[in-house]
C-alpha atoms as a printed R data frame, in Angstrom:
   type eleno elety resid chain resno       x      y      z
1  ATOM     1    CA   UNK     A     1  -0.018 -0.019 -0.036
2  ATOM     2    CA   UNK     A     2   1.442  3.381 -0.912
3  ATOM     3    CA   UNK     A     3   1.262  6.662  0.891
4  ATOM     4    CA   UNK     A     4  -1.764  8.032 -0.834
5  ATOM     5    CA   UNK     A     5  -3.801  4.927 -0.252
6  ATOM     6    CA   UNK     A     6  -2.935  4.949  3.361
7  ATOM     7    CA   UNK     A     7  -4.009  8.632  3.729
8  ATOM     8    CA   UNK     A     8  -7.321  7.872  1.966
9  ATOM     9    CA   UNK     A     9  -7.876  5.090  4.456
10 ATOM    10    CA   UNK     A    10  -6.892  7.351  7.473
11 ATOM    11    CA   UNK     A    11  -9.039 10.140  6.116
12 ATOM    12    CA   UNK     A    12 -12.108  7.854  6.187
13 ATOM    13    CA   UNK     A    13 -11.985  8.388  9.990
14 ATOM    14    CA   UNK     A    14 -13.228 11.442 11.836
15 ATOM    15    CA   UNK     A    15  -9.922 12.684 13.203
16 ATOM    16    CA   UNK     A    16 -10.353 15.174 16.039
17 ATOM    17    CA   UNK     A    17  -7.507 17.347 17.211
18 ATOM    18    CA   UNK     A    18  -8.151 18.512 20.749
19 ATOM    19    CA   UNK     A    19  -5.307 21.101 20.714
20 ATOM    20    CA   UNK     A    20  -4.919 24.719 20.347
21 ATOM    21    CA   UNK     A    21  -1.485 24.246 18.949
22 ATOM    22    CA   UNK     A    22  -0.862 25.746 15.482
23 ATOM    23    CA   UNK     A    23   2.164 23.568 15.058
24 ATOM    24    CA   UNK     A    24   0.100 20.428 15.539
25 ATOM    25    CA   UNK     A    25  -2.534 21.625 13.056
26 ATOM    26    CA   UNK     A    26   0.200 22.435 10.540
27 ATOM    27    CA   UNK     A    27   1.836 19.015 10.991
28 ATOM    28    CA   UNK     A    28  -1.370 17.267 10.229
29 ATOM    29    CA   UNK     A    29  -2.159 19.615  7.286
30 ATOM    30    CA   UNK     A    30   1.389 19.083  5.892
31 ATOM    31    CA   UNK     A    31   0.915 15.298  5.731
32 ATOM    32    CA   UNK     A    32  -2.398 15.484  4.165
33 ATOM    33    CA   UNK     A    33  -4.788 14.590  6.987
34 ATOM    34    CA   UNK     A    34  -8.295 15.836  7.170
35 ATOM    35    CA   UNK     A    35  -9.234 16.697 10.715
36 ATOM    36    CA   UNK     A    36 -11.189 19.022 12.797
37 ATOM    37    CA   UNK     A    37 -10.207 21.038 15.745
38 ATOM    38    CA   UNK     A    38 -12.074 20.952 19.106
39 ATOM    39    CA   UNK     A    39 -10.487 23.543 21.335
40 ATOM    40    CA   UNK     A    40 -13.467 25.260 22.812
41 ATOM    41    CA   UNK     A    41 -12.942 23.442 26.250
42 ATOM    42    CA   UNK     A    42 -10.044 23.757 28.449
43 ATOM    43    CA   UNK     A    43  -8.429 20.800 30.271
44 ATOM    44    CA   UNK     A    44  -5.719 21.110 32.812
45 ATOM    45    CA   UNK     A    45  -2.751 19.163 31.563
46 ATOM    46    CA   UNK     A    46  -1.750 17.703 34.982
47 ATOM    47    CA   UNK     A    47  -0.207 14.314 35.407
48 ATOM    48    CA   UNK     A    48   1.072 12.128 38.140
49 ATOM    49    CA   UNK     A    49   4.646 13.056 39.298
50 ATOM    50    CA   UNK     A    50   5.651  9.543 39.321
51 ATOM    51    CA   UNK     A    51   5.447  9.201 35.568
52 ATOM    52    CA   UNK     A    52   8.507  9.097 33.561
53 ATOM    53    CA   UNK     A    53   9.248 11.985 31.137
54 ATOM    54    CA   UNK     A    54   8.482  9.695 28.072
55 ATOM    55    CA   UNK     A    55   5.139  8.526 29.652
56 ATOM    56    CA   UNK     A    56   3.723 12.052 30.086
57 ATOM    57    CA   UNK     A    57   2.578 12.650 26.448
58 ATOM    58    CA   UNK     A    58   0.669  9.339 26.173
59 ATOM    59    CA   UNK     A    59  -0.882  9.953 29.623
60 ATOM    60    CA   UNK     A    60  -2.086 13.415 28.614
61 ATOM    61    CA   UNK     A    61  -3.289 12.294 25.177
62 ATOM    62    CA   UNK     A    62  -5.495  9.594 26.926
63 ATOM    63    CA   UNK     A    63  -6.773 11.989 29.417
64 ATOM    64    CA   UNK     A    64  -7.737 14.529 26.694
65 ATOM    65    CA   UNK     A    65  -9.412 11.841 24.558
66 ATOM    66    CA   UNK     A    66 -11.388 10.700 27.671
67 ATOM    67    CA   UNK     A    67 -12.284 14.338 28.577
68 ATOM    68    CA   UNK     A    68 -13.443 15.301 25.041
69 ATOM    69    CA   UNK     A    69 -15.141 12.071 24.199
70 ATOM    70    CA   UNK     A    70 -18.401 13.176 25.975
71 ATOM    71    CA   UNK     A    71 -18.543 16.341 23.874
72 ATOM    72    CA   UNK     A    72 -18.180 14.662 20.457
73 ATOM    73    CA   UNK     A    73 -21.175 13.982 18.298
């Protein structure tokens, strides 16, 4: 499967970016992904202090996904 075919399959999904970061939006746009931005709600990005540095992004991503899930249609 080549890159355009992969992008077409991925773009079949409703991709939601729960971030106000212009850089993240630009990165997704640059690789050709279709997405929508949901940033009208604020969530504190707090995490347990026992997490290793490399575990923090995944922890926050899961927390954001869980937080925003109830607001998605």
